[in-house]
N, C-alpha and C positions, 0 to 999 in steps of 0.2 A: 388729061382734061384741059385742053387749051381754053384760056380765059380771055375775055376782053377787059374785065376789071377785077382787081384784087383789092378789097377794102381792108385796111389795117387801122390801128388805133392812133398812133402819134407820128410826129415828124421823123424821128429816128427810124421807125419802122419803114416809112416811105423811102428814105434815103438808102437804107441797106437792102431792102427787098427789090427796089427798082434796079439796083446794081446787080443783084443776084439773078433775077429773072432775065435780065438782058443778056446773060451768058448763054441762054438757050437759043440755038439757031432759029431764026424766023419768028421768035416769040414777040408778040405785040401787046402783051398784057400791060395795062396802065395800073400802077399802084396808087391808091388814093387814101388819104386819112379821113376818118369820120370823127375823131376826137375822143370818143368814149366807147368802151366795149358794148354798152347797152344799145348803141346806135347801129351796130354791125348787122344784126339780123334784119331789122327793118329796111336798112339800105339795100341789102342783097335782095330782099323780097321785092322792093320797089323796082330794082334794076331788072329782075327776072320778069316782072309784069310788063316791062318795056322790051322784052326779048333780048336783053343784054346778058351775055354769059358772064355771070359774076359770082364770086365766092368771097369769103373773108378768112383772115388769119389773125388770131388774137393771142395775147399773153394768157398763161394758165392762172397766174396769181394764186390766191388762196381758195379759189372756187371749187377746185377738185384736187384730190390727192395726186401725188406724182404717179404717172402710169408705170405699169410693169414693163411695157415695151417702149423703149426710148430711141428706137432706130429711125423713126419718122414722126412727124406731127400727128397728134391724136385727132380723130374725127370729132368735131364739136357739134355738128348739125347735119342730119340727113333728112331728106324728104320721106314721105310715106312710101314712095317708090324705091327708096334706098339710094337716091342720088345725093352725093356729098355737096353741101352748101357752105361748110365752114370747117376750119381746123383750129386747134390751139397748140402752142408750143409745149413740148414735154418739160422743158425747164421753165422756171418761174416767169421770166419776162425777157425782153429782147436784150437787156444789158447783161444777162447771164452768159450769153454767147460771146460777148466782148471780153469776158473774163476767163475764157478758156485759156489755160496756161500756154498751149502751143501758139495761140493767136497773140497773146500778150508778148511772148518771147520774140516772135517774128516782128511785131509792130514796134516794140520799144527797146529791144535788146536786153530786157530783164531775163536773167537766167531762168529757164523753165522750171527746173526743180526748186529753185529758191522761191519763185513766185508761188508755186503750188504749196510750199510749206507756209508761206506768209498767208495765203488764202485760207489754209486750214486753221491757222491761229485766229484769224479774223472770224471764221465761222464758229470756233469754240467760244469766243467772247460774246457772240451773238445768240448762242443757243437758247438761252432762257427767253430773250425777247422774241426770237423767231417762234419758239414754242407757244408763247402767248398769242402771237399773231395767228398761228395755225389754229389755236383753240377758239379764237374769235371767228376766224373764217369758217371753221367747221360748224359753229353755232349759227352763223349767218345763213347757211344753206337751208335751214329750217324756216326761214322768213320769206315772205313774198318779196320779189316775184320768183325767186328760185324755188320756193316751196309753194305750189299753186293751190289756191282756194277757188275751185270751180263753182259756177252758179247753176250747174245741173248735175245729176248723178253721173259719176264717172263710168258706171256700168253701161250707160247708154252710149254706145259707140256711134250709132247713127244719129246725126244731128236732126233728122226728121222724125225722131221717135220721142214719145213721152212715156212716163211711168204708167203701168197698168192701173194703179190705184191713184186717182187724182183727188181723193177726198181731202177735206180740211185736216183731219187728224193725221192721215198718212203724210201729207205735205209738211205739216208742222213737225212731225216726228223725224222726217228725213232731214230737214234743215237743222233741227236741234242736235241730232246725232252727228251729222257731218261736220258742222261747225265745232261741236264739242271734241271730236277726234282731232281736228286741226289744231284747236287750242291746246289740247293735251300734249300733242307732239311738239308744238312750239315751246310750251312750258317746260317739257322734259329737256329739250335741247338747250334751253337757256338757264336751266337750274344750276346753282352753285356747284353741286356735286358733279354734274356732267362737265362743266367747264374745267373743274379741277382735275377730273380724270383724263380729259383730253389733253390738258397741259402736260401731265405726267407722261402720257403716251408719246407726245411729240418730243418732249425732252429726251426720252430714251432713244427715239429714232434719230434725233439730231446728234446725240452723243455717239451713236454708232456709225455716223457718216464720217468716214476717215479719209476718203480720197476726194480729189477735186471734182470728179464727176458727181458724186453724191452731194457734195457741198453746193454745186451749181444747180442741182435738181431741187434742193430743199429750201435754200435761202433766197431771199429777194436780192436781185443784183444791185439795186440801188442801196440797200442796207450794207451789202458787202463793200461797195465803193466808198460809202461814208466811213466805214470802219477801217478801210485801207488807207485813209487819208494821210496818217503820219508816215507810213511806209512809202507812199507815192511821193510825198515831199522829200523824204530821205534820199530817194533815188533821183531827185531833181526832175521829176516828171510833171510838175505843176500841182494841180489840185484834182479831185475826182472828175470834175467836168472836163478839164483840159486833157486828162488822162484818157477818158472815155472818147473824147473827140479825136485824139491821136490814133486810137485803135480803129475808130470808124473810118478815118481817112486812109489808113493802111489797107483796110478791107476794100475800099473803093478803088484803090490803086492796084490791088492784088486779089481780085475775086477768086481766081482759080486756086490760089494757095489757101485762101480762107475756106473755100469749099472742101478742100482736101483735109482740112483740120476739123471741120464741123460736119460730120456725116449726116446729121439730121437735116441740115440745110440742103445737102446733096439729094437726100431722099425726097425732100419737098419738091425740088426741081423735077424729079422723076414723076411726081404726081401731076405736074403741070404739062408734061411732055405730050 
């Protein structure tokens, strides 16, 4: 799917993805930041209206559970005709890929097995906090705009149709029932018991994550970087920001080696070919 524009969220995404897509022979895709993930879909829609071949690539964050298939980015948006307009990373955010042990080892000289073990310990210390973030993220999915409250019956697929019964009573009953169902679902998702149950479920899943791949799938990369700060300092690699920047710069200088270590990135390039 050759693109003219690839919209991403932040500056780090622009730097890394510009480098990666440039490895495709003849590729002329321009990578551009829009600042927030909420701006991605509108920006792609506006570009397509101007006949610009555009798609987006976003972080997964806590908006969806980790996917079962992690060999390539997950489709985030399709048109009604089935055409892809956006993807999201399988891992939590772009920083998670910078913490791949093989990449860290190549970029910094940190022994790969040692870093993987340190990463595992950081994840264990984060497990309750990350579980709480997942519980909140799961609840948030029930709220607008992720959980949509339409202003017309969802059964009416054709926008040029109206209900068969347009009487006052039928219209009032539909509004009351539909809003009531929405309210009940939101209330259920935000109930103390639901949050507590989700927290326990996520703690169990996080405690079962034993290898670096699972850690980088479930935890936020920025949280891991913050937790790794003492170890980064002990290795005389600066602070989390400098550490992250050094890995970024290594990727810019060695894109082919980075791609060989990050198969999901390689798969994304195939999607653009």
